[in-house]
N, C-alpha and C positions, 0 to 999 in steps of 0.2 A: 959401642959406637957413640957414646955420649959426647956432646960438645964438639961435633965435627960437621963437615959439609958432605952430604951424600945426595943421591938421587933416588927416586922411587924405584927405578930399574935396578939400582945397585943393592938396595936393601932387600928387594924381592929376590934377586939372584942369590944373595946370602941365605935368605930364609929357605930357599929350595935345597940347599946343601944338606945331605943326610947327616953330616956331622954337626950341624948347627942345632944346638939344644937350647941355648939361652941367648936372648938379645936384650940389650938395654938401649933404648932409643930416647934419651933425654936431651933436649935442646939440639936436635940434629936438623941442620938447615937444609932446605930444599926437599924435604920429604913431606908429601901431602897426606891428607886423610885417605885418599884413594890408595896411595902406596902402602899405608899401614893396614888398610882393609885387605888388600891383596896379599900382603905378606902373612897376615893371620890366616888366610884361607889356604895358601900354597905351602906354608911352612909346616909340613906334616911331622917333622921330627922336633919341632919346638916344644919344649917343656915349660919354659917360663919366659915371659916377655914383660919388661918394665917400660911403662909409658907415663907421660905426664898426666896428671889427674884431669887436666882440661880436655883430654881426648875421650874421657869416659862419657861425657855428655855429647860429644860430636860423632863418635863411632856408632854406626847402626847396631841396634841390639842383636840382630840375627848374626852379625859377624862375631860379636863377643861370645854369643852363645855357641856358635860353631867351634870357635877355638877352645872354649872351655869343655865342650862335649868330647872333644878328641884328646883331652888331658892336658891342655896348655893352661898354665896358671898365669893370669894377668895380674900384675902388680902395678898399682897406681901411685906414682911419686908426686909429691908437691914440692917442686924445686923452683926457685926464682932465678 
């Protein structure tokens, strides 16, 4: 989903799909920190999520920990 326009509700709905295993959210317009937090919580089938490194400092640690504990690998990308 990189370099597109989406909404929090849209990416959360995709994360809820049982077939969704990987998400790459680099430069996605209109997706907030709240939306990323929620998709990391509800995306039970997600194995890997790529996010901009700037979100690593912004996301609450307990959300990152929750995703990693259930087996989701978070990859931090540094893209301009």
